[in-house]
Backbone bond lengths (Angstrom), bond angles and torsions (degrees), N, CA, C in turn:
res aa  C-N    CA-C-N  psi(-1)  N-CA   C-N-CA  omega(-1)  CA-C   N-CA-C  phi
1 Q - - - 1.473 - - 1.517 109.58 -
2 V 1.339 117.84 149.90 1.468 122.68 -175.03 1.497 108.99 -85.94
3 Q 1.331 114.99 137.80 1.462 123.39 175.01 1.488 108.00 -130.59
4 L 1.349 117.55 134.72 1.471 124.10 175.42 1.502 108.17 -105.99
5 V 1.321 118.06 123.42 1.417 125.01 -177.50 1.517 110.01 -115.21
6 E 1.315 117.90 116.25 1.458 122.52 179.09 1.547 111.01 -91.99
7 S 1.277 115.33 150.53 1.423 121.16 173.26 1.549 109.85 -141.87
8 G 1.288 116.30 164.34 1.478 119.00 -174.92 1.506 108.54 96.62
9 G 1.327 114.59 -165.70 1.458 118.90 -176.25 1.510 112.31 87.32
10 G 1.311 114.50 177.14 1.435 119.12 -179.00 1.541 108.99 125.98
11 W 1.334 110.61 -157.13 1.505 120.09 -177.97 1.519 109.30 -101.80
12 V 1.369 113.32 139.36 1.497 119.06 177.69 1.497 107.82 -149.69
13 Q 1.297 118.48 146.43 1.477 123.70 177.96 1.511 111.55 -76.09
14 P 1.324 116.88 150.67 1.425 119.72 175.53 1.544 112.71 -51.17
15 G 1.274 117.91 136.77 1.459 122.43 -175.94 1.513 115.05 89.99
16 G 1.349 114.70 -10.21 1.447 118.61 -179.57 1.498 113.07 -82.31
17 S 1.331 115.69 -176.86 1.448 123.31 -177.50 1.520 109.93 -128.81
18 Q 1.326 114.80 154.76 1.441 121.03 177.82 1.571 108.98 -154.88
19 R 1.312 114.55 147.44 1.477 116.19 -179.80 1.569 108.38 -124.57
20 L 1.315 112.51 129.18 1.450 119.47 177.30 1.482 110.30 -103.71
21 S 1.314 119.62 146.90 1.473 122.86 175.43 1.536 108.27 -130.74
22 C 1.309 113.49 155.59 1.453 121.83 178.78 1.517 107.54 -144.01
23 A 1.301 116.65 120.62 1.485 120.84 -175.30 1.567 109.84 -119.35
24 A 1.268 117.26 135.04 1.457 123.61 179.95 1.529 106.70 -93.09
25 S 1.298 115.41 128.75 1.472 121.70 174.12 1.542 109.65 -111.10
26 G 1.307 112.75 166.66 1.458 117.61 -177.60 1.511 112.01 98.15
27 S 1.253 117.76 176.18 1.468 123.89 -174.41 1.529 108.84 -86.93
28 I 1.256 116.14 91.93 1.495 119.67 176.13 1.514 107.62 -131.02
29 L 1.288 116.48 157.82 1.442 121.80 178.43 1.557 108.55 -85.07
30 S 1.256 117.76 -57.80 1.480 123.46 178.13 1.506 107.99 -171.76
31 S 1.338 114.24 166.98 1.405 120.51 170.71 1.508 110.25 -91.05
32 T 1.312 116.97 161.21 1.465 119.44 176.16 1.521 113.13 -103.49
33 A 1.300 116.29 -14.25 1.433 123.11 178.09 1.549 110.42 -159.14
34 M 1.315 117.69 149.76 1.422 119.64 -179.63 1.530 109.71 -139.24
35 A 1.327 116.13 148.87 1.460 118.99 -176.71 1.473 113.65 -158.04
36 W 1.314 117.84 158.61 1.454 125.02 174.41 1.536 108.77 -118.26
37 Y 1.277 116.15 132.32 1.435 124.98 173.34 1.523 110.82 -116.42
38 R 1.312 116.48 164.78 1.444 118.96 172.63 1.510 109.47 -144.91
39 Q 1.307 115.66 156.50 1.459 122.46 178.27 1.527 109.53 -137.93
40 A 1.337 115.15 112.06 1.474 119.46 177.88 1.537 109.33 -89.47
41 P 1.328 116.03 159.85 1.425 120.50 -178.89 1.523 111.70 -54.60
42 G 1.291 116.88 127.94 1.491 122.41 177.08 1.508 112.51 77.74
43 K 1.329 119.87 6.77 1.445 120.87 -176.74 1.505 110.31 -123.37
44 E 1.306 116.01 162.05 1.474 119.74 175.44 1.501 112.01 -79.48
45 R 1.332 115.33 159.11 1.430 120.71 179.52 1.539 106.48 -67.45
46 E 1.330 115.84 140.55 1.471 122.56 -177.59 1.505 108.48 -131.48
47 L 1.330 114.10 149.83 1.448 119.93 175.34 1.542 109.94 -79.92
48 V 1.314 114.74 128.72 1.432 122.51 -178.49 1.550 111.66 -95.26
49 A 1.342 113.80 -52.09 1.449 120.79 -175.71 1.521 109.67 -155.74
50 S 1.315 118.75 151.24 1.408 122.21 178.42 1.502 109.41 -146.89
51 I 1.311 115.00 157.93 1.453 121.65 173.83 1.511 107.89 -140.11
52 A 1.282 114.61 128.29 1.469 122.73 -174.85 1.525 108.88 -87.25
53 G 1.372 115.42 167.63 1.466 119.81 179.55 1.479 113.85 -54.96
54 G 1.336 116.81 -34.08 1.454 121.01 -178.41 1.530 112.21 -83.93
55 G 1.310 119.24 -2.76 1.487 121.50 176.46 1.469 114.81 102.96
56 T 1.348 117.48 -3.64 1.474 120.37 -179.50 1.524 109.54 -69.84
57 T 1.323 116.76 131.27 1.460 122.48 177.49 1.534 110.82 -109.13
58 N 1.333 112.47 153.35 1.443 120.14 176.28 1.532 107.59 -140.46
59 Y 1.267 117.30 147.02 1.459 124.28 177.46 1.487 115.55 -133.92
60 A 1.306 115.92 147.48 1.476 119.08 171.97 1.518 110.19 -66.34
61 D 1.306 117.39 143.12 1.458 120.43 -177.50 1.546 112.66 -54.22
62 S 1.310 115.52 -32.12 1.433 119.60 -178.78 1.475 117.16 -69.98
63 V 1.348 117.32 -15.04 1.455 121.96 -179.40 1.482 113.94 -120.08
64 K 1.305 116.75 -6.70 1.462 122.37 -179.16 1.556 111.46 -55.58
65 G 1.290 116.14 130.68 1.432 121.11 -177.68 1.529 114.88 88.51
66 R 1.340 117.51 -14.26 1.423 122.75 -179.88 1.546 112.80 -112.58
67 F 1.365 116.43 -34.97 1.408 119.17 -178.67 1.506 111.74 -107.49
68 S 1.331 115.58 157.64 1.495 117.98 179.32 1.555 108.11 -145.45
69 I 1.296 115.30 125.82 1.449 120.41 174.44 1.537 112.00 -96.55
70 S 1.311 115.89 142.74 1.452 120.33 178.88 1.519 109.19 -147.76
71 R 1.308 117.05 174.43 1.430 122.31 -176.16 1.547 110.28 -147.58
72 D 1.342 116.04 164.05 1.406 118.39 171.94 1.534 109.33 -87.89
73 R 1.324 114.42 167.88 1.430 118.37 -176.14 1.546 116.81 -64.76
74 A 1.333 113.69 -22.70 1.460 119.92 -179.73 1.499 112.24 -90.33
75 F 1.301 117.74 0.70 1.514 123.82 179.25 1.558 109.37 58.20
76 K 1.330 117.39 38.30 1.411 121.35 177.72 1.553 113.52 -117.07
77 T 1.295 115.30 -8.14 1.441 120.64 177.50 1.515 109.73 -137.11
78 T 1.320 113.75 140.21 1.469 117.85 178.40 1.545 106.54 -127.96
79 Y 1.322 116.87 150.48 1.441 122.80 -179.55 1.527 110.39 -128.03
80 L 1.264 117.38 149.08 1.464 122.96 173.71 1.532 107.25 -127.30
81 Q 1.299 116.21 107.72 1.484 121.81 175.02 1.507 107.12 -89.06
82 M 1.319 116.57 123.32 1.437 123.50 -178.96 1.483 109.26 -115.48
83 N 1.315 118.03 120.27 1.456 123.90 178.70 1.517 109.96 -121.95
84 S 1.337 114.04 160.69 1.488 120.41 178.64 1.540 111.64 50.41
85 L 1.344 113.49 47.02 1.473 119.76 -175.73 1.536 112.20 -62.61
86 K 1.321 113.23 144.00 1.454 121.80 -179.15 1.558 109.69 -119.95
87 P 1.333 117.78 155.44 1.484 116.51 176.40 1.503 116.23 -53.43
88 E 1.352 116.20 -32.50 1.450 120.84 -179.06 1.531 110.67 -70.79
89 D 1.343 119.41 -8.57 1.452 120.12 174.20 1.519 113.08 -82.19
90 T 1.316 116.40 -4.79 1.452 120.27 178.21 1.482 111.38 -61.08
91 A 1.324 118.92 124.64 1.444 123.89 -175.93 1.538 108.63 -176.87
92 V 1.318 112.03 171.93 1.476 117.56 168.16 1.532 106.86 -92.83
93 Y 1.301 116.57 125.96 1.467 120.99 -179.00 1.497 113.55 -103.35
94 F 1.304 114.43 130.65 1.477 122.85 -176.95 1.524 110.68 -118.66
95 C 1.305 115.78 137.60 1.463 119.86 172.35 1.493 109.54 -97.10
96 M 1.281 116.25 153.26 1.459 123.29 -179.83 1.478 107.60 -140.35
97 M 1.349 114.53 137.89 1.485 120.08 172.14 1.530 109.88 -134.11
98 V 1.280 115.46 138.25 1.489 122.19 173.27 1.484 105.62 -86.64
99 I 1.310 115.49 112.49 1.484 122.52 -179.69 1.511 109.69 -126.59
100 R 1.238 118.34 124.33 1.485 122.80 178.64 1.562 109.43 57.26
101 G 1.269 115.63 34.00 1.480 122.56 174.71 1.505 112.87 82.26
102 A 1.313 119.87 6.47 1.421 123.55 -177.59 1.534 111.36 -124.36
103 Q 1.331 116.16 144.53 1.442 119.16 175.11 1.538 113.39 -76.49
104 R 1.267 117.83 131.49 1.435 126.44 177.47 1.520 108.42 -118.61
105 W 1.340 115.69 133.51 1.477 120.88 -175.55 1.484 111.79 -118.87
106 G 1.341 113.95 145.79 1.461 120.61 170.91 1.512 110.69 -78.98
107 Q 1.291 116.67 174.80 1.468 122.12 -175.51 1.524 112.54 -80.07
108 G 1.274 118.83 -13.69 1.427 123.32 -176.02 1.473 114.08 90.94
109 T 1.322 119.48 142.93 1.436 125.10 176.40 1.556 110.96 -134.99
110 Q 1.310 115.76 135.89 1.496 119.40 -174.25 1.506 107.88 -81.27
111 V 1.350 114.27 134.01 1.498 122.03 171.47 1.523 105.35 -122.07
112 T 1.317 113.07 121.71 1.489 119.75 179.33 1.508 111.21 -120.13
113 V 1.318 116.50 119.28 1.450 123.48 -178.49 1.548 107.59 -108.27
114 S 1.282 118.93 110.42 1.469 122.59 179.17 1.499 110.88 -161.65
115 S 1.320 115.21 163.30 1.456 121.03 174.71 1.466 113.64 -87.04
């Protein structure tokens, strides 16, 4: 069975940077799409960044130019590089991969941006 394990997250000052990673374990061939979502307190979960099987990336307007999504060549690990972080970026971040036609989710990791 597939498991997604996230790492990274924690506290960072405004203007700082942080990198999240999400690795798929288990016997899988590859994912067909990968994405990062986030959910801030009192708000709905929103899509932050995604990368399709063909390599096309998309970003939420709020993070465009600051965040970057990437993947390993095997499509089993995804990364989210976050730069110029703002307090409004504070949220629980979740990775998602489409594997064998189904969405698989990581456990979520807290990112807190404050002074």
